[in-house]
DRENDO-1510 file (C-alpha; in Angstrom, 1 decimal, always signed):
<recs>
REC; n; res; u; v; w
REC; 1; MET; +3.2; +202.2; -14.8 .
REC; 2; LYS; +0.0; +199.7; -14.9 .
REC; 3; LEU; -0.7; +198.6; -18.5 .
REC; 4; PRO; -4.5; +197.7; -18.9 .
REC; 5; PRO; -5.5; +194.5; -17.4 .
REC; 6; ASP; -7.4; +193.3; -20.5 .
REC; 7; GLY; -4.1; +193.5; -22.5 .
REC; 8; ALA; -4.5; +189.6; -22.9 .
REC; 9; ARG; -7.7; +190.1; -24.5 .
REC; 10; TRP; -6.4; +192.8; -26.6 .
REC; 11; LEU; -3.8; +190.2; -27.9 .
REC; 12; VAL; -6.7; +187.9; -28.9 .
REC; 13; SER; -8.3; +190.8; -30.8 .
REC; 14; LEU; -4.9; +191.5; -32.4 .
REC; 15; ARG; -4.5; +187.8; -33.4 .
REC; 16; TRP; -7.8; +187.8; -35.4 .
REC; 17; LEU; -6.3; +190.6; -37.7 .
REC; 18; ALA; -3.2; +188.7; -37.9 .
REC; 19; CYS; -5.3; +185.4; -39.0 .
REC; 20; VAL; -6.8; +187.6; -41.6 .
REC; 21; LEU; -3.5; +189.0; -42.8 .
REC; 22; VAL; -2.1; +185.4; -43.0 .
REC; 23; PHE; -4.7; +184.1; -45.3 .
REC; 24; TRP; -4.7; +187.2; -47.3 .
REC; 25; THR; -0.9; +187.3; -48.0 .
REC; 26; THR; -0.6; +183.5; -48.8 .
REC; 27; TRP; -3.4; +184.0; -51.3 .
REC; 28; VAL; -1.6; +187.0; -52.9 .
REC; 29; THR; +1.7; +185.6; -52.9 .
REC; 30; SER; +0.7; +182.2; -54.3 .
REC; 31; SER; -2.3; +183.1; -56.8 .
REC; 32; VAL; -1.5; +186.5; -57.7 .
REC; 33; LEU; +2.3; +186.6; -57.5 .
REC; 34; GLY; +3.3; +182.9; -57.8 .
REC; 35; VAL; +6.0; +183.3; -55.3 .
REC; 36; ILE; +4.9; +180.3; -53.1 .
REC; 37; VAL; +4.6; +177.4; -55.0 .
REC; 38; ASN; +2.7; +175.1; -52.3 .
REC; 39; PRO; +0.6; +177.4; -50.1 .
REC; 40; VAL; -1.5; +174.4; -48.5 .
REC; 41; PRO; +0.9; +174.3; -45.3 .
REC; 42; LEU; +0.4; +178.0; -44.8 .
REC; 43; TYR; -3.4; +177.4; -45.0 .
REC; 44; VAL; -3.4; +174.7; -42.5 .
REC; 45; ILE; -1.3; +176.7; -40.1 .
REC; 46; GLY; -3.5; +179.6; -40.4 .
REC; 47; CYS; -6.4; +177.3; -39.5 .
REC; 48; VAL; -4.8; +176.0; -36.6 .
REC; 49; LEU; -4.0; +179.4; -35.6 .
REC; 50; VAL; -7.5; +180.6; -35.7 .
REC; 51; GLY; -8.5; +177.4; -33.5 .
REC; 52; CYS; -5.8; +178.5; -30.9 .
REC; 53; ASN; -7.3; +182.0; -30.9 .
REC; 54; VAL; -10.9; +180.6; -30.2 .
REC; 55; LEU; -9.6; +178.5; -27.4 .
REC; 56; PHE; -7.8; +181.7; -26.0 .
REC; 57; SER; -11.1; +183.6; -26.2 .
REC; 58; PHE; -13.0; +180.9; -24.6 .
REC; 59; THR; -10.6; +180.8; -21.6 .
REC; 60; GLN; -10.8; +184.4; -21.0 .
REC; 61; ARG; -14.5; +184.6; -20.5 .
REC; 62; ASP; -14.7; +183.4; -16.8 .
REC; 63; TRP; -11.2; +184.4; -15.5 .
REC; 64; THR; -10.5; +187.2; -13.4 .
REC; 65; ALA; -8.2; +190.0; -14.7 .
REC; 66; SER; -5.6; +189.8; -11.9 .
REC; 67; GLU; -2.1; +190.7; -12.6 .
REC; 68; GLY; -1.0; +187.0; -12.1 .
REC; 69; ASN; -3.8; +185.8; -14.6 .
REC; 70; VAL; -2.9; +188.3; -17.1 .
REC; 71; ASP; +0.9; +187.6; -17.2 .
REC; 72; ARG; +0.5; +184.0; -17.4 .
REC; 73; ASN; -1.8; +184.3; -20.4 .
REC; 74; ILE; +0.2; +186.7; -22.3 .
REC; 75; PHE; +3.2; +184.4; -21.5 .
REC; 76; ALA; +1.1; +181.4; -23.0 .
REC; 77; GLN; -0.1; +183.6; -26.1 .
REC; 78; VAL; +3.4; +185.0; -27.0 .
REC; 79; ALA; +4.9; +181.5; -26.7 .
REC; 80; VAL; +2.3; +180.2; -29.2 .
REC; 81; ASP; +2.6; +183.1; -31.4 .
REC; 82; LEU; +6.5; +182.4; -31.7 .
REC; 83; VAL; +5.9; +179.0; -32.6 .
REC; 84; PHE; +3.4; +179.5; -35.3 .
REC; 85; LEU; +5.3; +182.4; -36.8 .
REC; 86; THR; +8.3; +180.1; -37.2 .
REC; 87; LEU; +6.1; +177.6; -38.8 .
REC; 88; LEU; +4.9; +180.1; -41.3 .
REC; 89; LEU; +8.2; +181.4; -42.4 .
REC; 90; TYR; +9.6; +177.8; -42.4 .
REC; 91; PHE; +7.1; +177.0; -45.3 .
REC; 92; ALA; +8.0; +180.4; -47.0 .
REC; 93; ASP; +11.9; +180.3; -47.1 .
REC; 94; LEU; +12.7; +181.7; -43.7 .
REC; 95; PRO; +16.2; +182.7; -44.5 .
REC; 96; ARG; +15.0; +185.0; -47.1 .
REC; 97; ASN; +11.5; +185.8; -46.0 .
REC; 98; PRO; +11.1; +189.6; -45.4 .
REC; 99; PHE; +8.6; +188.8; -42.6 .
REC; 100; LEU; +11.3; +187.3; -40.5 .
REC; 101; PHE; +11.7; +190.4; -38.6 .
REC; 102; TYR; +7.9; +190.3; -37.4 .
REC; 103; PHE; +9.5; +188.6; -34.2 .
REC; 104; VAL; +10.2; +192.0; -32.9 .
REC; 105; PHE; +6.6; +192.8; -32.3 .
REC; 106; HIS; +6.5; +189.7; -29.7 .
REC; 107; MET; +9.5; +191.2; -28.3 .
REC; 108; ILE; +8.0; +194.5; -27.6 .
REC; 109; ILE; +4.6; +193.1; -26.3 .
REC; 110; ALA; +6.7; +190.9; -24.0 .
REC; 111; GLY; +8.8; +193.7; -22.8 .
REC; 112; MET; +5.8; +196.0; -22.0 .
REC; 113; TYR; +3.6; +193.3; -20.1 .
REC; 114; LEU; +6.1; +190.7; -18.7 .
REC; 115; ARG; +8.6; +191.5; -15.7 .
REC; 116; GLY; +12.0; +189.9; -14.9 .
REC; 117; TRP; +13.6; +187.6; -17.4 .
REC; 118; ALA; +10.6; +186.4; -19.3 .
REC; 119; PRO; +11.1; +189.0; -22.1 .
REC; 120; TYR; +14.8; +187.8; -22.6 .
REC; 121; CYS; +13.7; +184.2; -22.6 .
REC; 122; PHE; +11.3; +184.9; -25.4 .
REC; 123; ALA; +14.3; +186.7; -27.4 .
REC; 124; ALA; +16.3; +183.5; -26.8 .
REC; 125; MET; +13.4; +181.1; -27.8 .
REC; 126; ALA; +12.9; +183.0; -31.1 .
REC; 127; SER; +16.6; +183.3; -31.9 .
REC; 128; LEU; +16.9; +179.2; -31.2 .
REC; 129; LEU; +13.7; +178.7; -33.3 .
REC; 130; ALA; +15.0; +180.7; -36.2 .
REC; 131; GLY; +18.6; +179.5; -36.0 .
REC; 132; ALA; +17.5; +175.8; -35.7 .
REC; 133; VAL; +15.5; +176.3; -39.0 .
REC; 134; MET; +18.5; +177.8; -40.9 .
REC; 135; LEU; +20.8; +175.3; -39.5 .
REC; 136; LEU; +18.9; +172.3; -40.4 .
REC; 137; GLU; +17.9; +173.5; -44.0 .
REC; 138; TYR; +21.5; +174.3; -44.6 .
REC; 139; LEU; +22.5; +170.6; -43.6 .
REC; 140; ASN; +19.8; +169.3; -45.5 .
REC; 141; CYS; +18.4; +167.8; -42.4 .
REC; 142; ILE; +14.9; +169.0; -43.4 .
REC; 143; PRO; +13.2; +169.9; -46.6 .
REC; 144; SER; +13.3; +173.5; -47.5 .
REC; 145; PHE; +10.4; +175.6; -49.2 .
REC; 146; PRO; +12.3; +178.3; -51.3 .
REC; 147; LEU; +10.5; +181.4; -52.6 .
REC; 148; GLN; +10.1; +181.4; -56.4 .
REC; 149; LEU; +11.4; +184.9; -57.2 .
REC; 150; PRO; +11.7; +186.0; -61.0 .
REC; 151; THR; +15.5; +186.5; -60.6 .
REC; 152; ASP; +16.2; +183.0; -59.1 .
REC; 153; PRO; +17.9; +180.4; -61.5 .
REC; 154; ALA; +16.1; +177.3; -62.5 .
REC; 155; GLY; +16.1; +174.8; -59.4 .
REC; 156; GLY; +16.2; +177.5; -56.9 .
REC; 157; ARG; +18.9; +179.5; -55.3 .
REC; 158; PRO; +21.3; +177.4; -53.0 .
REC; 159; LEU; +21.8; +178.4; -49.4 .
REC; 160; ASP; +25.0; +180.2; -48.6 .
REC; 161; GLY; +26.4; +179.5; -45.2 .
REC; 162; LEU; +27.8; +182.8; -44.6 .
REC; 163; TYR; +24.7; +184.7; -45.8 .
REC; 164; LEU; +22.7; +182.6; -43.3 .
REC; 165; LEU; +25.2; +183.5; -40.5 .
REC; 166; GLY; +24.8; +187.2; -41.3 .
REC; 167; VAL; +21.1; +186.8; -41.2 .
REC; 168; PHE; +21.0; +185.1; -38.1 .
REC; 169; VAL; +23.3; +187.6; -36.4 .
REC; 170; ALA; +21.5; +190.6; -37.5 .
REC; 171; PHE; +18.0; +188.9; -36.7 .
REC; 172; ALA; +19.1; +187.7; -32.9 .
REC; 173; SER; +20.8; +191.1; -32.2 .
REC; 174; THR; +17.7; +193.0; -33.2 .
REC; 175; LEU; +15.4; +190.9; -31.0 .
REC; 176; TRP; +17.7; +191.3; -27.9 .
REC; 177; ILE; +18.2; +195.1; -28.6 .
REC; 178; ALA; +14.6; +195.4; -29.0 .
REC; 179; VAL; +13.9; +193.6; -25.6 .
REC; 180; TYR; +16.6; +195.6; -23.8 .
REC; 181; PHE; +15.2; +198.9; -25.0 .
REC; 182; THR; +11.7; +198.2; -24.3 .
REC; 183; THR; +12.3; +196.8; -20.7 .
REC; 184; SER; +14.5; +200.0; -20.1 .
REC; 185; ILE; +11.9; +202.3; -21.3 .
REC; 186; ARG; +9.3; +200.5; -19.1 .
REC; 187; ARG; +11.4; +200.8; -16.0 .
REC; 188; TYR; +11.8; +204.3; -16.6 .
REC; 189; VAL; +8.1; +205.0; -17.2 .
REC; 190; ASP; +7.3; +202.9; -14.1 .
REC; 191; ARG; +9.5; +205.3; -11.9 .
REC; 192; ALA; +8.1; +208.4; -13.6 .
REC; 193; HIS; +4.5; +207.1; -13.1 .
REC; 194; ALA; +5.4; +206.4; -9.3 .
REC; 195; ALA; +6.7; +209.8; -8.8 .
REC; 196; ILE; +3.8; +211.5; -10.4 .
REC; 197; ARG; +1.3; +209.6; -8.5 .
REC; 198; GLN; +2.9; +210.1; -5.3 .
REC; 199; LYS; +3.3; +213.9; -5.8 .
REC; 200; GLU; -0.3; +214.1; -6.8 .
REC; 201; LYS; -1.3; +212.1; -3.6 .
REC; 202; LEU; +0.7; +214.2; -1.3 .
REC; 203; LEU; -0.6; +217.4; -2.9 .
REC; 204; GLY; -4.3; +216.1; -2.3 .
REC; 205; ILE; -3.8; +215.4; +1.1 .
REC; 206; GLY; -1.8; +218.4; +1.8 .
REC; 207; GLN; -4.7; +220.5; +1.0 .
REC; 208; LEU; -7.0; +218.6; +3.0 .
REC; 209; VAL; -4.7; +218.5; +6.2 .
REC; 210; ALA; -3.8; +222.0; +5.9 .
REC; 211; GLY; -7.0; +223.0; +6.9 .
REC; 212; ILE; -7.3; +220.4; +9.6 .
REC; 213; ALA; -4.1; +221.5; +11.1 .
REC; 214; HIS; -5.1; +225.1; +11.1 .
REC; 215; GLN; -8.5; +224.5; +12.8 .
REC; 216; ILE; -6.5; +222.4; +15.4 .
REC; 217; ALA; -3.9; +225.0; +16.2 .
REC; 218; ASN; -6.2; +227.9; +16.8 .
REC; 219; PRO; -8.2; +226.7; +19.9 .
REC; 220; LEU; -5.0; +224.6; +21.0 .
REC; 221; ASP; -3.5; +228.1; +21.8 .
REC; 222; GLY; -6.3; +229.1; +23.9 .
REC; 223; ILE; -6.5; +225.7; +25.7 .
REC; 224; GLN; -2.7; +225.7; +26.6 .
REC; 225; ASN; -3.2; +229.5; +27.9 .
REC; 226; CYS; -6.1; +228.2; +30.3 .
REC; 227; LEU; -4.2; +225.3; +31.4 .
REC; 228; HIS; -1.2; +227.6; +32.4 .
REC; 229; ARG; -3.7; +229.6; +34.4 .
REC; 230; ILE; -4.8; +226.4; +36.0 .
REC; 231; GLY; -1.6; +225.3; +36.6 .
REC; 232; GLU; -0.7; +228.5; +38.8 .
REC; 233; THR; -3.9; +228.0; +40.7 .
REC; 234; VAL; -3.4; +224.5; +41.7 .
REC; 235; LYS; +0.5; +224.7; +42.1 .
REC; 236; ASP; +0.2; +224.0; +46.0 .
REC; 237; ASP; -1.3; +220.7; +45.2 .
REC; 238; SER; +1.3; +218.3; +43.9 .
REC; 239; ARG; -1.2; +215.6; +42.5 .
REC; 240; LEU; -3.3; +218.0; +40.6 .
REC; 241; SER; -0.1; +219.9; +39.3 .
REC; 242; GLU; +1.2; +216.5; +38.0 .
REC; 243; TYR; -2.0; +216.1; +36.1 .
REC; 244; VAL; -1.6; +219.5; +34.7 .
REC; 245; GLN; +2.1; +218.9; +33.7 .
REC; 246; LEU; +0.9; +215.5; +31.8 .
REC; 247; MET; -1.9; +217.5; +30.2 .
REC; 248; GLY; +0.6; +220.3; +29.1 .
REC; 249; GLU; +2.8; +217.5; +27.7 .
REC; 250; ALA; -0.1; +215.9; +25.7 .
REC; 251; LEU; -0.9; +219.4; +24.2 .
REC; 252; GLU; +2.7; +220.0; +23.3 .
REC; 253; ARG; +2.8; +216.6; +21.3 .
REC; 254; ILE; -0.6; +217.7; +19.6 .
REC; 255; GLU; +0.9; +221.2; +18.8 .
REC; 256; ARG; +4.2; +219.5; +17.4 .
REC; 257; THR; +2.0; +217.1; +15.3 .
REC; 258; ALA; +0.0; +220.0; +14.1 .
REC; 259; LYS; +3.1; +221.9; +12.9 .
REC; 260; ARG; +4.5; +219.0; +11.1 .
REC; 261; VAL; +1.1; +218.4; +9.3 .
REC; 262; GLN; +1.3; +222.2; +8.3 .
REC; 263; ALA; +4.9; +221.9; +7.4 .
REC; 264; PHE; +3.9; +219.0; +5.0 .
REC; 265; ALA; +1.1; +220.8; +3.4 .
REC; 266; ARG; +2.9; +224.0; +3.0 .
REC; 267; PRO; +4.2; +224.2; -0.7 .
REC; 268; ARG; +7.9; +224.2; -0.8 .
REC; 269; GLY; +10.2; +225.1; -3.5 .
REC; 270; VAL; +13.9; +224.2; -3.8 .
REC; 271; THR; +16.8; +226.2; -5.6 .
REC; 272; LEU; +18.9; +224.0; -7.6 .
REC; 273; GLU; +22.5; +224.7; -7.5 .
REC; 274; THR; +25.8; +222.8; -7.6 .
REC; 275; THR; +25.8; +220.7; -4.5 .
REC; 276; ASP; +28.6; +218.6; -3.0 .
REC; 277; VAL; +27.0; +215.5; -1.6 .
REC; 278; ASN; +30.1; +214.5; +0.5 .
REC; 279; GLN; +29.8; +217.9; +2.2 .
REC; 280; ALA; +26.0; +217.4; +2.7 .
REC; 281; VAL; +26.7; +214.0; +4.4 .
REC; 282; GLN; +29.4; +215.5; +6.6 .
REC; 283; SER; +27.1; +218.4; +7.7 .
REC; 284; THR; +24.5; +215.7; +8.7 .
REC; 285; VAL; +26.7; +213.5; +10.9 .
REC; 286; ASP; +27.8; +216.9; +12.6 .
REC; 287; VAL; +24.1; +217.9; +13.3 .
REC; 288; LEU; +23.6; +214.3; +14.6 .
REC; 289; GLY; +26.5; +214.9; +17.1 .
REC; 290; SER; +26.5; +212.5; +20.1 .
REC; 291; SER; +22.7; +212.7; +20.7 .
REC; 292; HIS; +22.5; +209.2; +19.5 .
REC; 293; ALA; +23.0; +206.0; +21.6 .
REC; 294; LYS; +26.4; +205.1; +22.7 .
REC; 295; ASN; +26.0; +201.6; +21.3 .
REC; 296; VAL; +25.4; +203.0; +17.9 .
REC; 297; ARG; +28.3; +203.5; +15.5 .
REC; 298; ILE; +28.1; +206.1; +12.8 .
REC; 299; ALA; +30.4; +205.9; +10.0 .
REC; 300; THR; +30.9; +207.6; +6.4 .
REC; 301; GLU; +32.2; +206.3; +3.2 .
REC; 302; LEU; +32.4; +209.1; +1.0 .
REC; 303; GLY; +33.3; +207.9; -2.5 .
REC; 304; ASN; +34.9; +210.5; -5.3 .
REC; 305; VAL; +31.9; +211.7; -6.9 .
REC; 306; PRO; +30.7; +214.6; -9.2 .
REC; 307; LEU; +28.9; +217.4; -7.9 .
REC; 308; VAL; +25.1; +217.2; -8.4 .
REC; 309; GLU; +22.2; +219.4; -9.1 .
REC; 310; GLY; +20.3; +220.0; -5.9 .
REC; 311; ASP; +19.4; +221.9; -2.8 .
REC; 312; PRO; +22.2; +221.4; -0.1 .
REC; 313; TYR; +19.8; +222.4; +2.6 .
REC; 314; THR; +17.1; +220.4; +1.4 .
REC; 315; LEU; +19.3; +217.2; +1.0 .
REC; 316; GLN; +20.6; +217.8; +4.5 .
REC; 317; GLU; +17.0; +217.9; +5.9 .
REC; 318; VAL; +16.3; +214.7; +3.9 .
REC; 319; LEU; +19.3; +213.0; +5.1 .
REC; 320; PHE; +18.7; +213.8; +8.6 .
REC; 321; ASN; +15.2; +212.4; +8.6 .
REC; 322; LEU; +16.4; +209.1; +7.1 .
REC; 323; CYS; +19.4; +209.0; +9.7 .
REC; 324; THR; +16.7; +209.8; +12.6 .
REC; 325; ASN; +14.5; +206.7; +11.2 .
REC; 326; ALA; +17.6; +204.6; +10.9 .
REC; 327; LEU; +18.6; +205.3; +14.6 .
REC; 328; ALA; +15.1; +204.4; +15.7 .
REC; 329; ALA; +15.5; +201.2; +14.1 .
REC; 330; MET; +18.3; +200.0; +16.2 .
REC; 331; PRO; +16.9; +200.1; +19.6 .
REC; 332; ASN; +19.6; +197.7; +20.6 .
REC; 333; GLY; +22.4; +199.3; +19.0 .
REC; 334; GLY; +24.2; +198.8; +15.6 .
REC; 335; SER; +25.8; +200.5; +12.7 .
REC; 336; LEU; +24.6; +203.5; +10.8 .
REC; 337; ILE; +26.6; +204.2; +7.5 .
REC; 338; LEU; +26.3; +207.1; +5.1 .
REC; 339; ARG; +27.6; +206.2; +1.9 .
REC; 340; THR; +28.3; +208.2; -1.5 .
REC; 341; ARG; +29.1; +206.6; -4.8 .
REC; 342; ALA; +29.0; +207.2; -8.5 .
REC; 343; LEU; +26.5; +204.8; -10.4 .
REC; 344; GLY; +28.5; +203.2; -13.6 .
REC; 345; ARG; +27.5; +201.2; -16.4 .
REC; 346; LYS; +26.0; +198.3; -14.7 .
REC; 347; ASP; +23.0; +200.8; -13.4 .
REC; 348; GLU; +22.1; +201.3; -16.8 .
REC; 349; ASP; +19.7; +204.2; -17.3 .
REC; 350; GLN; +21.3; +205.9; -13.9 .
REC; 351; MET; +24.8; +206.3; -15.6 .
REC; 352; GLY; +26.3; +209.3; -14.3 .
REC; 353; SER; +24.0; +209.9; -11.3 .
REC; 354; VAL; +25.4; +210.0; -7.8 .
REC; 355; ALA; +23.7; +207.9; -5.0 .
REC; 356; VAL; +23.6; +208.7; -1.3 .
REC; 357; GLU; +23.0; +205.7; +0.8 .
REC; 358; VAL; +21.9; +205.7; +4.5 .
REC; 359; SER; +22.2; +202.1; +5.8 .
REC; 360; ASP; +21.5; +200.6; +9.2 .
REC; 361; THR; +21.8; +197.4; +10.8 .
REC; 362; GLY; +18.4; +197.5; +12.4 .
REC; 363; VAL; +15.3; +195.3; +12.4 .
REC; 364; GLY; +14.5; +195.8; +8.9 .
REC; 365; ILE; +11.3; +196.3; +6.9 .
REC; 366; PRO; +8.9; +193.2; +5.8 .
REC; 367; ARG; +8.7; +193.1; +2.0 .
REC; 368; SER; +5.0; +193.6; +2.2 .
REC; 369; GLU; +5.4; +197.1; +3.7 .
REC; 370; LEU; +8.0; +198.4; +1.5 .
REC; 371; GLU; +5.5; +199.8; -1.0 .
REC; 372; LYS; +3.7; +201.4; +1.9 .
REC; 373; LEU; +6.7; +203.3; +3.3 .
REC; 374; PHE; +6.1; +206.6; +1.3 .
REC; 375; GLU; +2.3; +206.6; +1.6 .
REC; 376; PRO; +1.2; +209.6; +3.6 .
REC; 377; PHE; +0.4; +208.8; +7.3 .
REC; 378; TYR; +1.9; +205.3; +7.1 .
REC; 379; THR; +4.1; +205.0; +10.1 .
REC; 380; THR; +5.4; +201.7; +12.1 .
REC; 381; ARG; +6.4; +204.3; +15.1 .
REC; 382; ALA; +2.8; +205.5; +16.1 .
REC; 383; ASP; +3.4; +204.9; +19.8 .
REC; 384; ALA; +6.6; +206.9; +19.5 .
REC; 385; GLY; +4.9; +209.9; +18.0 .
REC; 386; GLY; +5.5; +208.9; +14.5 .
REC; 387; THR; +3.2; +210.9; +12.0 .
REC; 388; GLY; +3.9; +208.9; +8.8 .
REC; 389; LEU; +4.8; +212.1; +6.8 .
REC; 390; GLY; +8.5; +212.4; +7.0 .
REC; 391; LEU; +9.2; +209.7; +4.3 .
REC; 392; GLY; +6.6; +211.1; +1.9 .
REC; 393; LEU; +8.0; +214.6; +2.5 .
REC; 394; CYS; +11.5; +213.5; +1.7 .
REC; 395; ARG; +10.4; +211.8; -1.6 .
REC; 396; MET; +8.5; +214.7; -2.7 .
REC; 397; LEU; +11.7; +217.2; -2.0 .
REC; 398; ILE; +14.1; +214.8; -3.9 .
REC; 399; SER; +11.7; +214.6; -6.7 .
REC; 400; GLU; +11.6; +218.5; -7.0 .
REC; 401; MET; +15.4; +218.1; -7.3 .
REC; 402; GLY; +15.0; +215.7; -10.3 .
REC; 403; GLY; +16.1; +212.7; -8.2 .
REC; 404; ARG; +14.5; +209.7; -6.4 .
REC; 405; ILE; +14.6; +207.7; -3.4 .
REC; 406; GLU; +15.0; +203.9; -3.5 .
REC; 407; VAL; +14.9; +201.5; -0.7 .
REC; 408; ARG; +15.8; +197.9; -0.2 .
REC; 409; SER; +15.7; +196.1; +3.1 .
REC; 410; VAL; +16.4; +192.5; +4.6 .
REC; 411; LEU; +14.2; +191.6; +7.9 .
REC; 412; ASN; +16.5; +191.5; +10.8 .
REC; 413; GLN; +19.6; +192.5; +8.8 .
REC; 414; GLY; +19.0; +196.2; +8.2 .
REC; 415; THR; +17.6; +198.8; +5.6 .
REC; 416; THR; +19.3; +201.0; +3.0 .
REC; 417; PHE; +17.7; +204.1; +1.6 .
REC; 418; ALA; +19.3; +205.7; -1.6 .
REC; 419; VAL; +18.9; +208.9; -2.7 .
REC; 420; VAL; +19.7; +209.2; -6.3 .
REC; 421; LEU; +20.7; +212.8; -7.7 .
REC; 422; ASN; +21.5; +213.8; -11.2 .
REC; 423; PRO; +25.1; +215.1; -12.0 .
REC; 424; ALA; +25.7; +219.0; -12.3 .
REC; 425; ARG; +26.8; +220.5; -15.6 .
REC; 426; GLN; +30.0; +221.8; -14.5 .
REC; 427; PRO; +32.8; +223.5; -16.5 .
REC; 428; SER; +35.9; +221.8; -17.3 .
REC; 429; GLY; +38.5; +222.1; -14.6 .
REC; 430; VAL; +36.1; +221.6; -11.8 .
REC; 431; LYS; +37.3; +218.8; -9.6 .
REC; 432; GLU; +35.1; +216.2; -8.1 .
REC; 433; ALA; +34.3; +215.8; -4.5 .
REC; 434; GLY; +37.1; +213.7; -3.0 .
REC; 435; SER; +36.9; +210.3; -1.3 .
REC; 436; ARG; +37.4; +209.7; +2.3 .
REC; 437; GLN; +36.2; +207.5; +5.0 .
REC; 438; GLN; +35.5; +208.4; +8.7 .
REC; 439; VAL; +34.2; +206.6; +11.9 .
REC; 440; GLU; +32.6; +208.0; +14.7 .
</recs>
């Protein structure tokens, strides 16, 4: 999911509202409620925050809203906000201030817009800032600014170490949980949007190429018939017969391409049923047989995995396509391994799913091309007759089964495609597919 590139500008607009709320809240709590005795530091911090927001606004006038600029600007804004929020809370009795949990909003923003470890760095930063203020106040290393609540005794309520520890644990755990859930949801939405975009692109292109392939196929039959008659006429001339044969082979390649395009464009439906992925892998290996090069080793590592929801024949078709690509990526020989495994806790939102991996030790794929692999008509084997439709079709078929395809590759070391499928709902007493290992 691509969030709006003007997200950094949105934060600037949101901060103007926050500045107004700072001044209004300070005035109400000091002049109306009398809870804050000395509001001057809060007004000063509010004015400095206004100045910083003016600076952020000016720096965004001439910048280009590229992904890198947006990330850096949001990172800087969130970091500044955490510092200012900590100062505001410090001068307003941070340990007892109900606005302490406003840090959560910054964790959510960081989780939505920033990648990698940046959101967790902000959770750590906020925890350290708030924890440091609590600890230093408790040790009397810095002056405290307690709220003057009506129920407080004369001279203020003393800080209790156990209370501070409880507040800090609740506060820090809330921040980390917020970051975890936000980033997990973001990853899930990213995958869902990518699958939707891919399917929309495939369907749109499918409608276009279906008509083109049909227009090609009709005259192609006539050309082949005429060429066959010409071949019969010139069969006594070896040179002309050779030319006719070459033309016939070229027309056959065109015909195969047209049929593949038509198959790509034709709507397909899958029938979901309880499927044994180990059996699908073994059937795929049987179909491969000994047609591959002698210097290629094919092995299976079948784990003890649950049954999945899928179409066994469609799954075999996808695995066969992936294996064919893997074999083509090892012109000098190598190893092709088909592996099944259950995804556990370390896979977070994939818990309970089953992965079928097709790994090769071939030439690998450059990082810059990984995102293009599933694009229709993108191929690295155009000279060998590749149409660039196979992987796109595989992703669409797996998506119809409720799963997805992931890929990772290291240049000159190999590539691994992983087909991830959901576990089937099976009655108690049904055994899982057994684990076994075979080498060809």
